[in-house]
Structure formats: structure tokens, C-alpha cells
C-alpha positions as CSV (number, residue, x, y, z in Angstrom):
1,M,13.1,9.8,-15.0
2,P,9.7,11.0,-15.5
3,H,7.8,12.9,-12.6
4,V,4.3,12.7,-11.0
5,D,3.7,16.0,-12.9
6,D,3.5,13.9,-15.9
7,I,0.5,11.8,-14.6
8,L,-3.3,12.5,-15.4
9,A,-5.5,10.9,-12.7
10,V,-8.7,9.6,-14.0
11,I,-11.4,8.8,-11.4
12,L,-14.3,6.6,-12.3
13,G,-17.5,7.9,-10.6
14,G,-20.3,7.1,-13.1
15,G,-21.7,3.9,-11.9
16,V,-25.3,3.2,-10.8
17,G,-24.1,1.8,-7.6
18,K,-27.0,-0.8,-7.4
19,R,-25.4,-2.7,-4.5
20,L,-25.3,0.5,-2.4
21,Y,-29.1,1.2,-3.1
22,P,-31.0,3.1,-1.4
23,L,-28.0,5.2,-0.4
24,T,-27.6,5.9,-4.2
25,K,-31.2,6.6,-4.9
26,Q,-30.5,10.4,-4.9
27,R,-26.7,10.4,-5.4
28,A,-23.8,8.9,-7.2
29,K,-21.9,6.2,-5.4
30,P,-18.7,8.3,-4.8
31,A,-20.9,11.0,-3.2
32,V,-22.2,8.6,-0.5
33,P,-21.0,10.2,3.0
34,I,-18.5,8.2,5.0
35,A,-17.0,8.6,8.5
36,G,-19.4,11.4,9.5
37,K,-18.2,14.3,7.5
38,Y,-16.6,12.9,4.2
39,R,-17.6,11.7,0.9
40,L,-16.1,8.5,-0.9
41,I,-14.9,10.6,-3.6
42,D,-12.5,12.4,-1.1
43,I,-10.4,9.4,-0.8
44,P,-8.9,9.1,-4.3
45,L,-8.9,12.9,-4.8
46,S,-6.9,13.3,-1.4
47,N,-4.5,10.6,-2.4
48,C,-3.7,12.4,-5.7
49,I,-3.2,15.6,-4.0
50,N,-0.9,13.9,-1.3
51,S,1.0,12.1,-4.0
52,G,1.8,15.3,-6.0
53,I,-0.8,14.6,-8.8
54,H,-2.6,17.7,-9.4
55,R,-4.3,17.0,-12.8
56,I,-7.4,15.2,-12.1
57,A,-10.4,14.2,-14.0
58,V,-13.6,12.8,-12.6
59,L,-15.7,10.7,-14.9
60,T,-19.5,11.0,-13.8
61,Q,-22.8,9.9,-15.2
62,F,-25.6,8.7,-12.7
63,N,-27.2,10.9,-10.3
64,S,-24.3,13.3,-10.4
65,V,-25.7,16.7,-9.3
66,S,-24.4,16.3,-5.6
67,L,-21.1,14.9,-6.7
68,H,-20.5,17.7,-9.1
69,R,-21.5,20.2,-6.4
70,H,-19.0,18.8,-3.8
71,I,-16.2,18.5,-6.1
72,T,-16.6,22.1,-7.7
73,G,-17.1,23.6,-4.2
74,T,-14.2,21.8,-2.6
75,Y,-11.3,21.1,-4.9
76,R,-10.3,24.5,-6.3
77,F,-6.5,25.4,-6.9
78,D,-5.5,29.0,-7.0
79,S,-4.6,30.9,-10.0
80,F,-0.8,30.5,-9.3
81,H,-1.1,26.5,-9.4
82,P,-1.0,24.6,-12.5
83,G,-3.3,21.9,-11.2
84,W,-7.0,21.3,-11.7
85,V,-9.8,18.9,-10.9
86,Q,-12.1,18.6,-13.9
87,I,-15.6,16.9,-14.3
88,L,-16.0,14.8,-17.5
89,A,-19.7,14.1,-17.6
90,A,-21.1,11.4,-19.9
91,E,-22.3,13.0,-23.0
92,Q,-23.9,12.3,-26.6
93,T,-21.6,13.1,-29.4
94,H,-21.4,12.5,-33.1
95,V,-19.3,9.5,-32.6
96,S,-21.5,8.0,-29.7
97,T,-24.9,8.3,-28.2
98,E,-24.8,5.9,-25.7
99,W,-24.1,6.2,-21.8
100,Y,-20.9,4.6,-20.3
101,Q,-21.2,0.9,-20.7
102,G,-18.4,-0.2,-18.3
103,T,-15.1,1.3,-16.8
104,A,-13.0,0.9,-20.0
105,D,-15.8,2.2,-22.1
106,A,-16.3,5.3,-19.9
107,V,-12.5,6.1,-20.3
108,R,-12.8,5.4,-24.1
109,K,-15.6,7.9,-24.4
110,Q,-13.4,10.5,-22.9
111,L,-10.2,9.6,-24.9
112,R,-10.2,13.0,-26.6
113,E,-10.1,15.0,-23.3
114,I,-7.3,12.5,-22.1
115,E,-5.3,13.1,-25.2
116,H,-5.9,17.0,-24.9
117,S,-4.3,17.0,-21.5
118,R,-0.9,15.8,-23.1
119,M,0.0,13.7,-20.1
120,P,2.3,10.8,-20.9
121,Y,0.8,8.6,-18.2
122,V,-2.8,7.9,-17.0
123,L,-3.7,6.7,-13.5
124,I,-7.1,4.9,-13.6
125,L,-8.8,5.1,-10.0
126,A,-12.1,3.9,-8.6
127,G,-14.3,6.3,-6.6
128,D,-15.7,4.0,-4.0
129,H,-12.6,2.5,-2.1
130,L,-11.2,3.6,1.3
131,Y,-7.3,3.5,1.5
132,R,-4.3,5.8,1.6
133,M,-1.8,5.1,-1.0
134,D,1.2,7.2,-2.2
135,Y,0.7,6.7,-6.1
136,A,4.3,8.3,-6.5
137,Q,5.8,4.8,-5.3
138,M,3.7,3.0,-7.8
139,A,4.8,5.4,-10.6
140,R,8.4,4.8,-9.7
141,L,8.1,1.0,-10.1
142,H,6.4,1.6,-13.4
143,W,9.2,3.7,-14.8
144,E,12.1,1.6,-13.3
145,T,10.5,-1.5,-14.8
146,Q,9.7,0.3,-18.1
147,A,6.3,-1.3,-17.8
148,D,3.4,-0.3,-20.1
149,I,0.9,-1.0,-17.3
150,T,1.3,-1.2,-13.6
151,V,-1.5,-2.8,-11.5
152,A,-1.7,-2.3,-7.8
153,V,-2.0,-5.6,-6.1
154,Q,-2.5,-6.9,-2.5
155,P,-2.9,-10.2,-0.7
156,V,-6.4,-11.5,-0.7
157,P,-7.8,-14.1,1.7
158,R,-9.3,-17.4,0.4
159,E,-12.9,-16.5,1.4
160,E,-12.7,-13.3,-0.5
161,A,-11.0,-14.6,-3.7
162,S,-14.2,-14.7,-5.8
163,R,-14.7,-10.9,-5.3
164,F,-11.3,-10.0,-7.0
165,G,-9.5,-10.1,-10.2
166,L,-6.7,-12.7,-9.3
167,L,-3.3,-12.7,-10.9
168,K,-0.2,-14.8,-11.1
169,R,3.1,-13.0,-11.2
170,A,6.7,-13.9,-12.4
171,P,9.9,-13.5,-10.2
172,D,10.6,-10.3,-12.1
173,G,7.3,-8.7,-11.1
174,R,5.7,-9.2,-14.5
175,I,1.9,-10.4,-14.4
176,T,1.7,-13.6,-16.4
177,D,-1.9,-14.5,-15.8
178,F,-5.2,-12.9,-14.7
179,V,-8.8,-13.9,-14.2
180,E,-11.6,-11.6,-13.0
181,K,-13.6,-12.7,-10.0
182,P,-13.3,-16.6,-10.5
183,K,-15.9,-18.9,-8.9
184,D,-14.5,-22.3,-10.3
185,P,-12.6,-24.1,-7.5
186,Q,-10.0,-25.4,-10.1
187,I,-9.4,-21.9,-11.4
188,L,-8.9,-20.6,-7.8
189,E,-6.4,-23.5,-7.1
190,R,-4.4,-22.5,-10.0
191,F,-4.1,-19.0,-8.9
192,V,-2.7,-19.7,-5.6
193,S,0.6,-17.6,-5.6
194,R,1.5,-17.0,-2.0
195,A,2.6,-19.1,0.9
196,D,0.4,-17.6,3.6
197,P,-2.4,-19.9,4.0
198,Q,-4.8,-17.2,5.3
199,A,-4.2,-15.0,2.1
200,P,-2.9,-17.2,-0.7
201,Y,-3.9,-15.1,-3.6
202,L,-2.7,-11.7,-5.1
203,G,-5.8,-9.7,-6.2
204,S,-6.1,-6.4,-8.3
205,M,-7.2,-3.2,-6.4
206,G,-8.6,-1.7,-9.5
207,I,-5.7,0.9,-9.7
208,Y,-4.0,0.9,-13.0
209,L,-1.1,3.0,-14.2
210,F,-0.9,3.2,-18.1
211,N,1.4,4.6,-20.6
212,A,-1.0,7.1,-22.3
213,Q,-0.4,5.8,-25.8
214,T,-0.8,2.2,-24.5
215,L,-4.1,3.1,-23.0
216,I,-5.2,4.8,-26.2
217,D,-4.2,1.9,-28.5
218,L,-5.9,-0.7,-26.2
219,L,-9.0,1.3,-26.2
220,E,-9.2,2.3,-29.8
221,E,-8.4,-1.0,-31.2
222,T,-11.0,-3.0,-29.2
223,D,-14.6,-2.7,-27.9
224,Y,-13.8,-4.0,-24.5
225,R,-16.1,-2.5,-21.8
226,D,-14.3,-3.2,-18.5
227,F,-10.6,-3.0,-17.5
228,G,-10.7,-5.9,-15.0
229,G,-12.5,-8.4,-17.1
230,E,-11.2,-7.7,-20.6
231,V,-8.5,-4.9,-21.1
232,I,-5.8,-6.3,-18.5
233,P,-6.2,-10.0,-19.4
234,Q,-5.8,-9.1,-23.1
235,A,-2.9,-6.6,-22.2
236,I,-1.0,-9.3,-20.4
237,R,-0.5,-11.2,-23.8
238,T,0.7,-8.1,-25.7
239,H,2.2,-5.6,-23.3
240,K,4.6,-5.6,-20.2
241,V,2.2,-5.5,-17.2
242,V,3.7,-5.5,-13.7
243,G,2.3,-5.6,-10.3
244,F,2.8,-3.0,-7.5
245,D,2.5,-4.4,-3.9
246,F,0.4,-2.6,-1.5
247,D,0.2,-4.1,2.1
248,G,-1.8,-1.2,3.7
249,Y,-5.5,-1.0,4.6
250,W,-8.0,-1.2,1.8
251,R,-11.6,-1.6,1.7
252,D,-14.1,-1.9,-1.5
253,I,-17.1,0.1,-0.2
254,G,-19.4,-1.7,-2.7
255,T,-22.1,-3.1,-0.7
256,I,-24.4,-1.8,2.1
257,R,-22.8,-4.5,4.4
258,S,-19.3,-3.5,3.6
259,F,-20.3,0.2,4.0
260,Y,-22.0,-0.4,7.5
261,E,-19.0,-2.5,8.9
262,T,-16.4,-0.2,7.5
263,N,-17.9,3.0,9.0
264,L,-18.5,1.2,12.5
265,S,-14.8,0.0,12.4
266,L,-13.8,3.7,12.2
267,A,-15.4,4.3,15.5
268,S,-13.7,1.8,17.5
269,Q,-10.6,2.4,19.6
270,D,-8.4,0.6,17.4
271,A,-9.9,2.0,14.2
272,P,-8.2,0.5,11.1
273,F,-8.0,3.7,9.2
274,D,-7.1,7.2,10.3
275,F,-8.6,10.0,8.4
276,Y,-6.2,12.5,9.8
277,D,-2.5,12.1,9.1
278,P,-0.6,15.3,9.4
279,R,1.4,14.5,6.3
280,R,-1.3,12.8,4.3
281,P,-4.8,14.1,5.4
282,I,-8.1,13.3,3.7
283,Y,-9.6,16.4,2.5
284,T,-13.2,17.4,2.2
285,H,-15.5,20.4,2.0
286,A,-14.8,23.1,4.6
287,R,-17.8,23.8,6.7
288,F,-18.1,26.6,9.4
289,L,-20.2,24.6,11.9
290,P,-20.0,24.9,15.7
291,G,-18.6,22.0,17.8
292,A,-21.0,19.2,18.8
293,V,-23.1,20.0,22.0
294,L,-23.8,17.1,24.4
295,H,-26.3,17.5,27.2
296,G,-25.9,14.6,29.3
297,A,-25.4,12.1,26.7
298,N,-23.4,8.8,27.4
299,L,-21.2,7.9,24.5
300,Q,-18.9,4.9,24.0
301,D,-17.0,4.2,20.7
302,V,-18.7,6.9,18.8
303,L,-17.4,9.0,15.8
304,L,-18.9,12.4,16.4
305,A,-18.9,15.0,13.6
306,D,-19.4,18.9,13.8
307,G,-22.5,20.7,14.5
308,C,-24.5,17.9,16.4
309,R,-26.8,18.6,19.4
310,I,-27.3,15.4,21.4
311,G,-29.5,15.2,24.6
312,R,-29.6,12.7,27.4
313,A,-28.9,9.8,24.8
314,E,-27.1,6.4,25.2
315,I,-25.2,5.9,22.1
316,T,-22.8,2.9,21.6
317,E,-20.7,1.8,18.5
318,A,-21.9,4.5,16.1
319,V,-21.0,7.1,13.6
320,I,-22.8,10.4,14.2
321,G,-22.7,12.8,11.2
322,L,-22.8,16.5,10.7
323,R,-25.6,18.4,12.2
324,S,-27.3,15.3,13.8
325,I,-30.1,16.1,16.4
326,I,-30.8,13.3,18.9
327,S,-33.3,14.0,21.6
328,D,-33.5,12.9,25.2
329,D,-33.8,9.2,26.4
330,V,-32.9,7.9,22.9
331,T,-30.7,4.8,22.8
332,I,-28.5,4.2,19.5
333,R,-26.5,1.0,19.0
334,R,-24.4,-0.1,16.2
335,C,-25.6,2.6,13.9
336,I,-24.8,5.1,11.2
337,M,-26.6,8.3,11.3
338,M,-25.4,10.6,8.4
339,G,-26.8,13.9,9.9
340,A,-28.4,16.8,7.9
341,D,-27.6,19.3,5.1
342,Y,-29.4,22.0,7.2
343,Y,-30.9,22.8,10.5
344,D,-34.7,23.4,11.3
345,P,-35.4,27.1,12.0
346,P,-36.3,27.8,15.6
347,D,-40.0,28.3,15.1
348,G,-40.4,24.5,14.0
349,P,-39.8,22.1,11.2
350,I,-39.6,23.1,7.7
351,E,-41.2,19.8,6.5
352,G,-44.0,18.2,8.2
353,P,-44.6,17.8,11.9
354,I,-41.5,15.9,12.8
355,P,-38.3,17.5,13.4
356,L,-34.9,16.6,11.8
357,G,-33.1,13.9,13.7
358,I,-34.2,11.4,16.2
359,G,-37.3,12.0,18.6
360,S,-37.3,11.3,22.2
361,H,-37.8,7.7,23.6
362,S,-36.6,5.9,20.6
363,Y,-34.4,2.8,20.2
364,I,-32.4,2.4,17.1
365,E,-30.2,-0.4,16.5
366,G,-28.5,-1.9,13.3
367,A,-29.4,0.8,11.1
368,I,-28.2,3.2,8.5
369,I,-30.0,6.5,8.6
370,D,-29.3,8.7,5.7
371,K,-29.4,12.5,5.6
372,N,-32.1,14.7,6.5
373,A,-34.2,11.9,8.0
374,R,-37.0,12.7,10.3
375,I,-37.6,10.0,12.9
376,G,-40.4,10.6,15.4
377,Q,-40.9,9.9,19.1
378,N,-41.0,6.3,20.5
379,V,-39.7,4.8,17.3
380,I,-38.2,1.4,17.5
381,I,-35.7,0.0,14.7
382,R,-34.0,-3.3,15.2
383,P,-31.8,-5.3,12.7
384,F,-33.2,-8.2,10.8
385,P,-31.5,-11.7,10.2
386,R,-28.5,-11.6,7.9
387,G,-29.6,-12.1,4.4
388,T,-32.8,-10.4,4.7
389,E,-33.8,-8.0,1.8
390,R,-36.8,-5.8,1.9
391,D,-38.2,-2.5,0.5
392,T,-41.1,-0.7,2.0
393,R,-42.7,3.0,1.6
394,L,-40.8,3.9,4.9
395,Y,-37.5,1.8,4.9
396,S,-35.4,-0.8,3.1
397,V,-33.5,-3.7,4.6
398,R,-30.3,-4.9,2.9
399,D,-28.5,-8.1,4.3
400,G,-30.4,-7.5,7.5
401,I,-29.4,-4.0,7.9
402,V,-32.3,-1.4,8.1
403,V,-31.7,1.6,5.8
404,I,-33.7,4.7,6.4
405,P,-33.4,6.6,3.0
406,K,-32.6,10.2,2.6
407,G,-35.3,12.8,3.8
408,R,-37.6,9.8,4.8
409,H,-40.2,10.8,7.6
410,I,-40.8,8.0,10.2
411,P,-44.0,8.7,12.2
412,N,-44.2,8.5,15.9
413,G,-44.5,5.2,17.4
414,T,-43.4,3.2,14.4
415,H,-41.8,-0.1,14.9
416,I,-39.4,-1.6,12.4
417,E,-38.2,-5.0,13.5
418,P,-38.3,-8.6,12.6
């Protein structure tokens, strides 16, 4: 039987990330911070390493500088290890002068590099999902069933069905029908495939294991742009496509709302995802920061990262990221604070009159505060009604959640509320 050493992992990291804007205003979607100290790209990269897959290519295109910096500074194998993490940036060539036009088109434009790797199997992964999976188990099913393509699938609740690619499967595991994000009630009814009334559908997770030659043939012989909408539905008619069942925690971090709620869930006592598993940890950039210092703070259900300095603050249900500075008499409720990339020097702020972090006597609720934000004293931020969308010079609102963009300065006494 083949081995995981025969697999090339290709992580798709080039999307614009419109639904995560303004968090993606200055960075690629996979570079968005999560859980205080990680980035979204750390999830698939760590899953690959923990699964024994050590040849990994990351396809990048949009706002990719910080993503490149994080990958090259974090994932370096030593000279005695055959593995590598390679960045395949979008480029103009004599064959094509266009940027990536979709997930399948991105891989098509890098087929030359994929062929040069000489790996007989290619694992296609997204760069914006939160989950822990052993891809070796998926590979074993692929080999045992002699499949051409294996798709990772999981149960899907009725209310979320229109967000997924739904499939039907024969008793032998072969996928017989596939539809991408259906809205028509009749189509939804046709794709009911499970007895569970709460989760009656099977949905694609956007994780695909291809025989390399199958992938090359499908992409060279067509102009399909996306895997879920075009490549997989077509391949079902001509190739053996099977489904690999996954019943663990999995979240698509595709919108501001999902990003916000997923992060807050990580700070709860019964957090659905544990970033530290001694057998399968999630890796990230090694930082040499001191432990967080609290001077009279009262914290409840808070995920607190390294290097923070917090005064006499009241913080409830929050994620407080690296190097966060929170002054006295601050109240924070149901917020994500991403922290900072650096500290202000002892002699004062390096940008304007407002120090990094949150100034004294401020009240922050229902907000996402991006990195390096400077929030003055006596600032009030409250959430807006669900569904509210707004963009201003100082802040944005997405689905009622206030977002303070990266590096933004909020003057003393500012009120942001409905």
C-alpha cells in the first residue's frame, strides 16, 4: 500500500476574503489571527505535519506579504529532513497572464510545480477552516477503495445545508450525486441522505485527495474554475469518487459572524476545540514573550495570550491576543482583541498621542479589535442589531459586530453604538 510520504498537500490561500473584510484589508484570509496567538493557516499546516505529510505547497495571491512572512519564519524543516513548505505565488507566465480565477484554476496554474514534485497523490485543502484531522486515515480509505478521488464529508444540519456542497452516496461509499450550495427546496429534499432529522444531509468539507494523474487530466482537459461547483460534480460521472466520513469538530471561518462566534467559543469552559493536544498540537510562530501580567483584573471565560499587561479591568467572555495592553477601569464583554505586533517604547507612543491598546474608563462590548489598534480613554463601543452593515472612517460593522480595523486610532471619548 502507498504511504503518506507519497502525498503532496496543496493549501489554497489566495482568495480575496471579502466576507472577512475588514480583517482582510491588509492580509490574506489564511493570515487572519485566531485564538489569540495563531493564524488560520496554522490549522491545515499542523494537520499535515501531524498526519506525516511533510511536502506542502501553499498557493497565495492576495495581500500575501504577512502570510509569506509567517510561513517562512515558522515552518522550516532541518537539513536532515526531506520535507518542505513551499509558497507558490500567483504569477504571470507565457501560458497565462491572469490571476487565479477560482480554486481549481489556482491549482491548474500550478500544475507544472505539482508535476515536478513527482508525488502520486495530491491533497487539496482550504486555508480558512478550524478542525483537527488525521489525513492518513482519509488516505487509507482512498487506497483501500482504489478511488480516483476521495472527498471528506460530514453531517450537515438542515438550516446550514444551503452553505455546503451536498452529496448522495451509495452503500459502497461511492458518491453518486453532488450539488454545490443548493437553494431550491426540491433539490434539498432530493439530497436528504441521513436518518438524523437534525442533520439529514452529507456535506463536502472542501478537502479532496486526488490521484495526481486524475487531477492533472481533469484540469488540463477542462476550463473549470472551482472544485466544488464544477470539478467534483463532473468527476462523479467519469471517475470513482468516494466519501470519507469525519465526525469531529469543523468550522468554516468564512464570515465575520462565524469568526467572532468561533473565537468566543474557544474561551468558554466547554470549548469545542482544544488547540493543545500533546499528540497533535497546533503549531505557530515561536515568540519569546513574557507571561501575561494582571494588576487587579477580574477575568471570566477569557482566553489570554502571552505578553499582555492588564490593569484593574473587568473582562468577560473574550479572547485577548498577544501583547494586549488594557488600562484600569476598562470593561470588556464578548470581544476579540487581537493584540499587537510590538510594544510602544517607555517614553511614549510611537504613533500619535494614543498608546497601543485600550485606554482607561472605556467600555467595549460585541467587538473585534484588530492588531495594533489604539483606543483612547472613555471610549464606548456597543454592538449593533444583527444584520447591520456599515463602514466609516473609524470602524466597520458586520452583521451587528463592530470591527476596529488594524492600526486604527479611536480618539478619547468616542462613542460607537446604535
